[in-house]
C-alpha positions as CSV (number, residue, x, y, z in Angstrom):
1,M,130.4,75.0,90.6
2,N,132.5,76.6,87.9
3,Y,133.0,80.3,87.8
4,C,130.3,81.0,84.9
5,S,127.6,79.4,87.4
6,K,128.8,81.4,90.4
7,V,128.4,84.8,88.5
8,A,124.9,83.7,87.2
9,W,123.9,82.9,90.7
10,I,125.1,86.4,91.8
11,F,123.0,87.9,89.0
12,L,119.9,85.7,89.5
13,L,119.9,86.5,93.3
14,G,120.1,90.2,92.7
15,F,117.4,90.0,89.8
16,A,115.1,88.2,92.6
17,L,115.8,91.0,95.1
18,D,114.8,93.7,92.7
19,L,111.6,91.9,91.5
20,V,110.5,91.3,94.9
21,N,110.6,94.8,95.7
22,M,108.8,95.8,92.7
23,F,105.7,93.6,93.3
24,V,105.6,92.7,97.1
25,A,104.9,96.3,98.5
26,T,101.3,96.5,96.9
27,V,99.7,94.1,99.4
28,A,100.9,96.4,102.2
29,Y,99.1,99.5,100.8
30,P,96.0,99.5,103.2
31,D,98.2,99.0,106.4
32,I,100.4,101.7,105.3
33,A,97.7,103.9,104.5
34,R,96.0,103.5,107.8
35,E,99.3,103.9,110.0
36,L,100.8,106.7,108.0
37,H,97.8,108.4,106.9
38,A,98.8,108.3,103.3
39,S,96.4,109.2,100.3
40,V,96.1,107.0,97.1
41,T,98.5,109.2,95.4
42,Q,101.1,108.7,98.1
43,L,100.8,105.2,97.9
44,A,101.2,105.1,94.3
45,W,104.5,106.8,94.8
46,I,105.7,103.9,97.0
47,S,106.2,101.9,93.7
48,N,107.0,105.0,91.6
49,A,109.9,105.9,93.8
50,Y,111.5,102.7,93.7
51,M,111.1,102.5,89.9
52,L,112.4,106.0,89.4
53,G,115.6,105.2,91.5
54,L,116.0,102.1,89.6
55,T,115.7,103.7,86.2
56,V,117.8,107.0,87.0
57,I,120.8,104.7,88.1
58,I,121.1,102.4,85.2
59,P,122.8,104.6,82.7
60,L,125.5,105.4,85.3
61,S,126.0,101.5,85.8
62,V,129.1,101.3,83.1
63,W,130.8,104.3,84.2
64,L,130.4,103.3,88.0
65,A,131.8,99.7,87.2
66,A,134.8,101.0,85.2
67,I,135.7,103.2,88.2
68,M,135.0,100.9,91.2
69,G,135.1,97.5,89.5
70,E,132.0,95.3,89.1
71,R,132.7,93.2,92.3
72,T,133.0,96.3,94.6
73,L,130.0,98.0,92.8
74,I,127.6,95.0,93.2
75,A,128.8,94.6,97.2
76,T,128.3,98.4,97.6
77,S,124.9,98.4,95.8
78,L,123.9,95.4,98.1
79,L,124.8,97.3,101.3
80,L,123.0,100.5,99.9
81,F,119.9,98.1,99.1
82,A,120.1,96.6,102.7
83,G,120.6,99.8,104.8
84,A,117.7,101.5,102.6
85,S,115.3,98.6,103.3
86,V,115.9,98.9,106.9
87,M,115.0,102.7,107.0
88,V,112.0,102.1,104.7
89,G,110.8,99.6,107.6
90,Q,111.4,102.4,110.1
91,A,109.7,105.2,108.3
92,G,107.4,107.3,110.5
93,S,105.8,109.1,107.7
94,I,104.9,108.4,104.2
95,D,107.0,111.0,102.9
96,A,110.0,109.4,104.6
97,L,109.0,106.1,103.4
98,I,109.0,107.4,99.8
99,G,112.3,109.0,100.1
100,W,113.9,105.8,101.3
101,R,112.2,103.8,98.6
102,A,113.9,105.8,95.9
103,L,117.2,105.2,97.7
104,Q,116.5,101.5,97.7
105,G,115.9,101.7,94.0
106,L,119.2,103.4,93.4
107,G,120.9,100.4,95.2
108,G,118.8,97.9,93.4
109,G,119.1,99.5,90.0
110,L,122.9,98.5,89.7
111,L,122.3,94.9,90.6
112,I,120.5,93.8,87.4
113,P,122.6,95.8,84.5
114,V,126.2,95.0,86.3
115,G,125.4,91.4,87.1
116,Q,123.7,90.6,83.7
117,A,126.7,91.9,82.0
118,M,128.9,89.7,83.9
119,A,126.8,86.7,83.5
120,Y,126.2,87.2,79.5
121,R,130.0,87.9,79.3
122,H,130.9,84.7,80.8
123,F,128.7,82.3,79.1
124,P,129.5,81.3,75.4
125,A,127.1,82.4,72.9
126,A,125.8,78.7,72.3
127,E,124.9,78.4,76.2
128,R,123.2,81.7,76.6
129,S,119.7,80.4,75.9
130,Q,120.2,78.1,79.1
131,L,121.2,81.2,81.1
132,T,118.1,83.0,79.7
133,A,115.8,80.2,80.9
134,R,117.1,80.6,84.4
135,V,116.5,84.4,84.2
136,M,113.2,84.1,82.8
137,S,112.1,81.3,85.4
138,V,113.1,83.8,88.3
139,A,111.1,86.6,86.3
140,L,108.0,84.1,86.3
141,L,108.0,82.8,89.8
142,V,109.0,85.9,91.7
143,P,106.3,88.3,90.6
144,A,103.7,85.0,91.1
145,L,104.8,84.2,94.6
146,S,105.9,87.4,96.1
147,P,102.5,89.1,96.7
148,A,101.2,85.8,98.5
149,L,104.3,85.9,100.7
150,G,104.0,89.6,101.3
151,G,100.2,89.0,102.6
152,V,101.3,86.3,105.1
153,I,104.1,88.6,106.3
154,V,101.6,91.5,106.6
155,D,98.9,89.6,108.4
156,S,101.4,87.5,110.6
157,L,103.7,90.5,111.7
158,S,103.3,94.1,110.1
159,W,103.8,95.8,106.9
160,R,107.3,97.0,107.8
161,W,108.5,93.3,107.9
162,I,108.0,93.2,104.2
163,F,111.2,95.4,103.9
164,Y,113.2,93.8,106.7
165,A,112.6,90.5,105.0
166,N,114.9,91.8,102.2
167,L,117.9,91.7,104.7
168,P,118.7,87.8,104.7
169,L,118.5,87.5,101.0
170,A,120.6,90.8,100.4
171,L,123.3,89.8,103.0
172,I,123.5,86.4,101.5
173,T,124.0,87.7,98.1
174,L,126.7,90.1,99.4
175,L,128.7,87.3,101.2
176,L,128.6,85.1,97.8
177,T,129.8,88.0,96.0
178,L,132.6,88.6,98.1
179,L,133.5,84.9,98.2
180,W,132.8,84.0,94.5
181,I,133.3,87.0,92.3
182,K,137.1,87.7,91.4
183,P,138.5,91.0,92.4
184,D,138.8,93.4,89.3
185,V,142.1,94.4,88.2
186,P,143.1,98.0,89.3
187,T,142.8,100.9,86.7
188,S,145.2,103.7,86.8
189,T,143.0,105.8,84.3
190,R,139.5,107.2,85.4
191,P,137.2,106.8,82.3
192,P,134.9,109.8,81.3
193,L,131.4,109.7,82.1
194,D,130.0,109.2,78.4
195,L,126.2,108.4,78.8
196,G,125.8,108.5,75.0
197,S,128.2,105.5,74.6
198,I,125.3,103.3,75.9
199,F,123.0,104.4,73.3
200,K,125.5,103.6,70.6
201,Q,124.8,100.0,71.2
202,A,121.5,100.3,69.3
203,A,123.7,100.0,66.2
204,S,123.7,96.3,66.8
205,P,120.9,94.8,64.7
206,M,120.2,91.8,67.0
207,L,119.9,94.0,70.2
208,R,117.8,96.5,68.2
209,V,115.3,93.9,67.2
210,A,115.2,92.3,70.7
211,M,114.5,95.7,72.3
212,L,111.6,96.4,69.9
213,V,110.1,93.0,70.7
214,Y,110.4,93.5,74.4
215,L,108.7,96.9,74.1
216,C,105.9,95.4,72.0
217,I,105.3,92.1,73.5
218,P,105.9,92.0,77.2
219,G,105.3,95.7,77.3
220,V,102.0,95.4,75.6
221,F,100.9,92.4,77.8
222,I,101.6,94.4,81.0
223,G,99.1,97.0,79.6
224,T,96.8,94.3,78.4
225,S,96.6,92.6,81.9
226,L,95.7,95.9,83.5
227,I,93.0,96.6,81.0
228,A,91.8,92.8,81.4
229,I,91.6,93.2,85.1
230,L,88.8,95.9,84.8
231,Y,87.2,93.9,81.8
232,V,86.8,90.6,83.9
233,R,85.5,92.6,87.0
234,G,82.9,94.0,84.9
235,L,82.1,90.4,83.6
236,G,81.4,89.5,87.3
237,Y,84.7,88.0,88.5
238,D,85.5,88.6,92.0
239,A,89.1,89.4,93.2
240,T,90.1,85.6,93.8
241,Q,88.9,84.5,90.3
242,T,90.5,87.3,88.8
243,G,93.9,86.6,90.3
244,A,93.5,82.7,89.4
245,L,93.6,83.7,85.7
246,M,97.3,84.3,86.2
247,L,97.7,80.6,87.2
248,P,97.2,79.2,83.6
249,W,99.3,82.1,82.3
250,A,102.1,81.1,84.6
251,L,101.9,77.4,83.5
252,A,101.8,78.3,79.9
253,S,104.8,80.7,80.4
254,A,106.8,78.0,82.1
255,M,106.3,75.8,78.9
256,A,107.2,78.6,76.8
257,I,110.6,79.4,78.6
258,Y,111.4,75.5,78.5
259,L,110.7,75.5,74.6
260,S,112.8,78.5,74.1
261,K,115.7,76.9,75.9
262,Q,115.4,73.8,73.9
263,L,114.6,75.3,70.5
264,F,116.9,78.5,70.2
265,N,120.1,76.9,69.1
266,R,118.3,74.4,66.9
267,C,115.8,76.8,65.3
268,G,117.2,80.3,65.6
269,P,115.3,83.1,67.0
270,K,113.1,84.0,64.1
271,P,110.4,81.3,64.0
272,L,110.3,81.4,67.7
273,L,109.6,85.2,67.8
274,V,107.1,84.9,65.0
275,A,105.2,82.0,66.8
276,G,105.2,84.0,70.2
277,M,103.9,87.1,68.3
278,T,101.2,85.2,66.8
279,L,100.0,83.3,69.8
280,Q,99.9,86.4,71.9
281,C,98.1,88.3,69.2
282,G,95.5,85.7,69.2
283,G,95.2,85.4,73.1
284,I,94.5,89.2,73.1
285,L,91.7,88.7,70.5
286,L,90.2,86.0,72.5
287,L,89.8,88.1,75.5
288,N,86.6,89.6,73.5
289,E,85.1,86.1,74.1
290,P,84.2,85.8,77.8
291,A,83.7,82.0,77.5
292,L,87.5,81.8,76.3
293,I,89.1,83.7,79.0
294,I,91.3,81.0,80.3
295,A,92.4,80.0,76.8
296,A,93.1,83.8,76.1
297,Y,95.6,83.8,79.0
298,V,97.0,80.3,78.1
299,L,98.0,81.7,74.6
300,M,99.1,85.2,75.9
301,G,101.7,83.2,78.3
302,L,102.7,81.0,75.7
303,G,103.4,83.7,73.2
304,G,104.6,86.5,75.7
305,S,107.1,84.3,77.3
306,L,108.4,82.6,74.0
307,C,109.2,86.1,72.9
308,S,110.6,87.6,76.0
309,S,113.1,84.5,76.6
310,T,114.0,84.4,72.8
311,A,114.5,88.3,72.8
312,Q,116.8,88.2,76.0
313,T,119.1,85.7,74.5
314,L,119.3,87.4,71.2
315,A,119.9,90.7,72.6
316,F,123.4,89.8,73.8
317,L,124.3,87.2,71.0
318,D,126.7,89.4,69.1
319,I,127.8,91.9,71.6
320,P,131.5,91.8,72.3
321,A,132.7,91.2,76.0
322,E,134.0,94.7,76.4
323,R,130.8,96.3,75.4
324,M,128.5,93.9,77.3
325,G,128.0,96.4,80.1
326,H,126.7,99.0,77.8
327,A,124.3,96.6,76.1
328,S,123.1,95.5,79.5
329,A,122.3,99.1,80.6
330,L,120.6,99.8,77.4
331,W,118.6,96.6,77.6
332,N,117.5,97.4,81.2
333,I,116.6,100.8,80.3
334,N,114.3,99.5,77.5
335,R,112.8,97.0,79.9
336,Q,111.6,99.5,82.4
337,V,110.2,101.8,79.5
338,S,108.4,98.9,78.3
339,F,106.6,98.2,81.4
340,C,105.4,101.8,81.8
341,V,104.6,102.5,77.8
342,G,102.3,99.6,77.4
343,A,100.2,100.5,80.4
344,A,100.1,104.3,79.6
345,V,99.2,103.7,76.0
346,L,96.5,101.1,76.5
347,S,95.0,103.1,79.4
348,A,94.6,106.2,77.3
349,V,93.1,104.3,74.5
350,L,90.5,102.7,76.8
351,S,89.9,106.1,78.5
352,T,89.4,108.0,75.2
353,L,87.4,105.2,73.3
354,D,85.6,103.6,76.3
355,S,85.6,100.3,74.3
356,F,87.3,97.0,75.6
357,A,87.1,95.5,72.4
358,I,88.7,98.2,70.3
359,T,91.4,98.4,73.0
360,F,92.2,94.7,72.8
361,T,92.3,94.8,69.1
362,M,94.8,97.5,69.1
363,A,96.9,95.7,71.8
364,A,96.7,92.7,69.3
365,A,97.9,94.8,66.5
366,L,100.7,96.4,68.6
367,T,102.0,92.8,69.4
368,L,102.6,92.4,65.7
369,L,104.4,95.6,65.2
370,P,108.1,93.9,65.4
371,L,107.1,91.3,62.7
372,F,108.9,92.9,59.7
373,A,112.2,93.7,61.7
374,V,111.9,90.0,62.9
375,L,111.7,88.6,59.5
376,R,114.6,90.6,58.5
377,L,117.0,89.2,60.9
378,D,120.3,87.7,59.4
379,A,119.6,83.9,60.0
380,S,123.1,83.0,58.7
381,R,124.7,85.4,61.0
382,V,122.8,84.1,63.9
383,R,123.8,80.4,63.0
384,S,127.4,81.4,62.7
385,L,127.5,82.8,66.2
386,L,125.7,79.7,67.7
387,H,127.5,77.2,65.7
388,P,131.0,78.5,64.8
389,S,132.6,75.0,64.1
390,S,129.8,74.3,61.5
391,E,131.1,77.4,59.3
392,P,132.7,76.3,56.2
393,K,136.6,77.0,56.2
394,H,138.4,79.1,53.7
395,D,141.9,78.8,52.7
């Protein structure tokens, strides 16, 4: 296994750890509520505290990596994450559990931006679509499987073992980090803490377009899927039938990830993003037709994942190696924000207008918001980055 693949595996394992902890805890809420006498609001903070810790630490990732070195920082983050997981599992009150979840988020929040920066920095531009396909596969499989696995653990053991189950994967990732990642070169200067330098990366046109796409496509889908759950339950679907709608979405998403990997270098990002926006827009509109619900989820899976896979590769295409950490931090801040904004905006629309049809129509329109920015992408610049040997040489 070459060094690029080793770095990628460390990133993907850390990414999987983070995603598991974003999705797995919800199945344990009834048991936690009974044992720790938690209210509905307190249960919501089990996830909110983790997300808060995750988001707050991301802007510090570049500075911490410069001071500690990436290898040491990832190892320290994994130790913090593992220790906090144990304490969450041992929590005797809901307040303690929420506090330890926030600390767990602080540890997990560094695994993605630091690991992602390392991985994309080591992969040549023409090979980054392959790395993105691996990333998106993890992003697809983990949220789909972790709630079911969590349910088995809760039923067989207890809710506490959901958090103890983090330990084997965290410790394996820690061991591989120490064995595979090269030690950082010691630095004699202490870099200043400059949070503003992260946001200067928005000057990259490709990163800026990719962030807008992620905000309006996956972000809108998160909000749409929450509204759609209320909608289909009102149509008479039970919980099992509602959950089963994600199966055609997942299959379509897997197909879209494969297509993005195969076509990115050949066609460039522009046609893939336009096709993805169009498909997701059409899928959201189809939600208004009860007989076409499955087709709607298929189109949303194809379109949404085609856009998210393509945007992930596009985001880092023209970022120089020395700025990859800043770009990765900014990308992950935008990713966290997109998940929150989509749900908040569409929930507010539904609450205000009390109309699923209007809410879905507005969601479809928001999906097309990045269209003009995508159409203005410099295709020749993208082509020169993907196929440098094909550019004409000048004497």
